C-alpha positions as CSV (number, residue, x, y, z in Angstrom):
1,Q,105.7,140.9,82.8
2,V,102.8,142.5,85.0
3,P,100.8,144.7,83.0
4,L,100.1,147.4,85.8
5,V,101.6,148.0,88.7
6,E,99.9,149.9,91.2
7,S,101.3,151.6,94.6
8,G,100.0,154.2,97.3
9,G,97.3,152.6,98.9
10,G,97.1,152.3,103.0
11,L,95.1,153.8,106.0
12,V,94.5,157.3,106.5
13,Q,92.5,159.5,108.8
14,P,89.4,161.0,107.6
15,G,90.4,164.7,106.1
16,G,93.8,163.1,105.0
17,S,95.5,162.7,101.7
18,L,96.9,159.7,99.6
19,R,98.3,159.4,96.2
20,L,98.0,156.4,94.1
21,S,100.3,155.7,91.3
22,C,100.1,152.9,88.4
23,A,102.7,152.3,85.8
24,A,101.8,150.4,82.8
25,S,104.7,148.1,81.5
26,G,106.7,148.1,78.3
27,S,104.5,145.4,76.8
28,I,101.6,147.7,76.5
29,F,101.3,149.6,73.5
30,S,99.2,152.6,71.9
31,I,97.5,153.4,75.3
32,R,94.5,155.7,75.3
33,T,92.5,156.1,78.3
34,M,94.2,155.7,81.9
35,G,91.7,155.4,84.8
36,W,90.7,154.4,88.4
37,Y,87.9,152.3,89.4
38,R,87.2,151.1,93.0
39,Q,84.9,148.6,94.7
40,A,83.7,148.8,98.1
41,P,82.5,145.7,100.1
42,G,79.4,144.4,99.0
43,K,79.1,147.3,96.3
44,E,79.9,147.3,92.6
45,R,82.8,148.3,90.9
46,E,82.2,152.0,90.1
47,L,84.7,154.7,88.1
48,V,86.5,157.2,90.1
49,A,88.3,159.2,87.3
50,T,89.6,158.8,83.8
51,I,92.4,160.8,81.7
52,T,92.9,160.5,78.0
53,T,96.1,160.7,76.1
54,G,95.6,164.5,75.5
55,G,94.8,165.2,79.0
56,S,90.6,165.1,79.3
57,T,89.4,164.1,82.4
58,N,86.2,162.8,84.1
59,Y,85.4,162.1,87.5
60,A,82.6,160.6,89.2
61,E,80.3,163.3,91.0
62,S,81.1,162.2,94.6
63,V,85.1,163.0,94.1
64,K,85.0,166.0,92.2
65,G,87.0,169.0,93.8
66,R,88.8,166.3,96.1
67,F,90.7,164.4,93.4
68,T,92.8,164.9,90.7
69,I,93.8,162.4,87.9
70,S,97.0,163.0,85.9
71,R,99.4,160.9,83.9
72,D,102.9,160.9,82.6
73,N,102.8,159.8,79.1
74,A,106.2,159.3,78.8
75,K,106.4,156.8,81.5
76,N,103.1,155.4,81.1
77,T,101.7,156.2,84.5
78,V,98.8,157.4,85.7
79,Y,98.3,159.0,89.5
80,L,95.3,159.7,91.4
81,R,95.5,162.4,94.1
82,M,93.1,162.0,96.9
83,N,92.4,164.9,99.3
84,S,89.7,165.6,101.9
85,L,89.0,161.6,102.1
86,K,86.0,160.3,103.4
87,P,84.9,157.0,105.5
88,E,82.9,156.2,102.1
89,D,86.1,156.3,100.0
90,T,87.3,153.3,101.7
91,A,87.7,150.6,98.6
92,V,90.1,148.8,96.7
93,Y,91.1,150.8,94.1
94,Y,91.9,149.5,90.4
95,C,93.9,150.8,87.6
96,N,92.6,150.4,84.3
97,T,94.1,150.9,81.0
98,R,92.7,150.9,77.4
99,T,94.2,150.5,74.2
100,V,92.6,150.2,70.6
101,I,92.7,146.7,71.1
102,A,92.5,145.6,74.7
103,E,92.2,146.5,78.3
104,Y,94.3,145.8,81.3
105,W,93.3,145.9,84.9
106,G,95.8,146.4,88.1
107,Q,95.6,144.2,91.1
108,G,94.0,146.6,93.3
109,T,95.3,148.7,96.1
110,Q,93.3,149.0,99.4
111,V,92.3,152.6,100.5
112,T,90.8,152.5,104.2
113,V,89.6,156.0,105.6
114,S,89.2,155.4,109.3
115,S,90.2,157.3,112.4
């Protein structure tokens, strides 16, 4: 069973919006923080946003005011709403989930912002 299943990436024009989703399988227990990271070509993977079980959020400065992270604890699912997308947001976006004893990564979903 794949631990994390991502969806929602694609091609969008500058200024457009996308929503990413990531569902954690039932095999993952005691989830604490869920989040999104991204990696652009030739760059290191970087944090985009995280959210705790209690709803506390943390955002990279570059996405504050444009991206919104949320989660449904009952469904073990995390979302990333991305508005006002810029070409520099182009990257592979990875879902991340942390429990007390383990960390899981999704397979990545491509987001391309281009006219």
